[in-house]
C-alpha positions in Angstrom: 0.0 0.0 0.0 1.3 3.4 -0.9 0.7 6.5 1.2 0.6 9.9 -0.3 1.5 13.0 1.7 -1.3 15.5 1.5 -0.1 18.8 0.2 -1.1 21.8 2.3 -2.2 25.0 0.8 0.5 27.7 0.8 0.1 30.3 3.6 2.9 32.9 3.2 4.0 34.8 0.2 7.3 32.8 0.2 5.4 29.5 0.2 3.2 30.7 -2.7 6.3 31.8 -4.7 8.1 28.5 -4.0 5.0 26.5 -5.0 4.6 28.6 -8.2 8.3 28.3 -9.1 8.1 24.5 -8.6 4.9 23.8 -10.4 4.3 26.7 -12.7 0.6 26.5 -11.7 -1.0 29.8 -12.6 -3.8 29.2 -10.0 -1.1 29.4 -7.3 0.3 32.6 -8.7 -3.3 33.9 -9.1 -4.1 33.3 -5.4 -0.9 35.1 -4.4 -1.6 38.0 -6.7 -5.2 38.3 -5.6 -4.0 39.0 -2.1 -2.0 42.0 -3.3 -4.1 43.2 -6.2 -5.6 46.1 -4.3 -2.2 47.5 -3.5 -1.1 47.1 -7.2 -4.2 48.9 -8.4 -3.6 51.7 -5.9 0.0 52.1 -7.1 -1.1 52.2 -10.7 -3.8 54.7 -10.0 -1.4 56.9 -8.1 0.8 57.2 -11.2 -1.6 56.8 -14.1 -4.6 58.7 -12.6 -7.1 56.8 -14.7 -9.3 54.0 -13.3 -9.6 52.0 -16.5 -6.0 52.3 -17.4 -5.0 51.3 -13.9 -7.2 48.2 -14.1 -5.6 47.3 -17.4 -2.1 47.9 -15.9 -3.0 45.7 -12.9 -3.8 42.8 -15.2 -0.7 43.4 -17.4 1.5 43.3 -14.3 0.1 39.9 -13.4 1.0 38.7 -16.9 4.5 40.1 -16.4 4.8 38.2 -13.1 4.3 34.9 -14.9 7.8 35.1 -16.3 9.5 37.4 -13.7 8.8 35.1 -10.7 10.5 32.3 -12.6 13.6 34.3 -13.0 13.9 36.2 -9.7 14.4 35.1 -6.1 12.1 37.4 -4.2 12.5 37.7 -0.4 9.9 40.4 0.3 7.1 39.9 -2.2 5.1 43.0 -1.3 8.0 45.4 -1.6 9.2 43.7 -4.8 5.7 43.8 -6.3 5.3 47.4 -5.4 8.5 48.2 -7.2 7.4 46.2 -10.2 4.1 48.1 -10.3 5.8 51.4 -9.9 8.3 50.7 -12.6 5.6 49.5 -15.0 3.7 52.7 -14.5 6.7 54.9 -14.9 7.5 53.1 -18.2 4.0 53.8 -19.4 4.4 57.4 -18.5 7.9 57.5 -20.1 6.4 56.1 -23.3 3.7 58.8 -23.3 6.5 61.4 -22.9 8.2 60.1 -26.0 4.8 60.3 -27.8 3.7 63.6 -26.3 7.0 65.2 -25.3 5.5 66.7 -22.1 6.5 64.6 -19.1 9.8 64.4 -17.3 10.7 61.0 -15.7 14.3 60.3 -14.8 16.1 57.0 -14.4 16.3 57.8 -10.6 12.5 57.2 -10.5 13.1 53.5 -11.1 13.9 51.6 -7.9 14.6 47.9 -7.6 13.8 47.4 -3.9 12.0 50.4 -2.6 10.6 49.9 0.9 6.8 49.6 1.1 5.4 52.2 3.4 2.8 53.6 1.1 -0.3 54.0 3.3 0.8 57.6 3.3 1.9 59.5 0.3 5.7 59.6 -0.3 6.0 63.4 -0.4 4.9 64.0 3.3 6.8 63.7 6.5 6.7 60.0 7.3 7.5 60.1 11.0 5.0 62.8 11.8 2.3 61.3 9.7 2.8 57.8 11.3 2.1 59.5 14.6 -1.0 61.2 13.1 -2.0 57.8 11.6 -1.6 56.1 15.0 -3.7 58.8 16.7 -6.4 58.6 14.0 -6.6 54.8 14.3 -7.2 55.3 18.0 -10.2 57.5 17.2 -11.9 54.9 15.1 -14.9 52.9 16.4 -13.9 49.7 18.2 -15.1 47.5 15.2 -13.3 49.6 12.5 -10.2 49.9 14.6 -10.1 46.1 15.1 -10.6 45.3 11.5 -8.1 48.0 10.2 -5.4 46.7 12.6 -6.0 43.1 11.6 -6.1 43.8 7.9 -3.3 46.3 7.4 -1.0 45.9 10.4 -1.3 42.1 10.9 -2.0 41.4 7.2 -4.9 39.1 7.9 -7.3 38.2 5.1 -11.1 38.8 5.4 -11.8 35.2 6.4 -9.2 35.3 9.2 -10.7 38.6 10.4 -14.2 37.0 10.4 -12.9 34.1 12.4 -11.0 36.2 14.9 -13.7 38.9 15.5 -17.0 37.0 14.9 -18.2 39.7 12.5 -19.8 38.5 9.3 -17.9 39.0 6.0 -20.0 41.9 4.8 -19.5 43.7 8.2 -15.7 43.1 8.0 -15.5 44.6 4.5 -17.7 47.5 5.6 -15.7 48.2 8.7 -12.4 48.2 6.7 -13.9 50.4 3.9 -15.4 52.9 6.4 -12.3 52.8 8.6 -10.1 53.7 5.6 -12.4 56.6 4.7 -12.4 57.8 8.3 -8.6 57.6 8.5 -8.3 59.6 5.4 -10.7 62.3 6.7 -8.9 62.4 10.1 -5.4 62.6 8.4 -6.6 65.5 6.2 -8.0 67.4 9.2 -4.7 67.0 11.0 -2.4 68.2 8.3 
């Protein structure tokens, strides 16, 4: 009799990457990308300033990852993916500059391993704004605060937040969405 070891589903980004590099299974890569798609879209929208173009860019970046993740060893996936998205968008803007001749983008704008601290815009004082962000999180309703901390600070998925808090899925999504809106309002008031 032959016993087969049951394969467990990857949990961490590194496990997903290893599983994809080993198997080439696009479903594995799709699951990993889905966990980070909102961040990729946000980066694209920040640079491209067009919702439809940002959606297209988000999908094109996924297609780029199919090959890139086979070639690169990635230790911090979120940071690396942020740089990939940023560089992709800067290349799009650079190609527009060539066509239109009206946009300046230097080679210094392209960064291989830029740290990911992009809850707050890059142009503002990070240390002071982190303190403001912490104060604003403290002002959120208990439910919003709990869901925001679990989702962004502890990087829990919706299902994990549902399990941990006992809130239903729609409530969790609502608390996160409203919490983000309230944080933005609070941060803007305290500038």
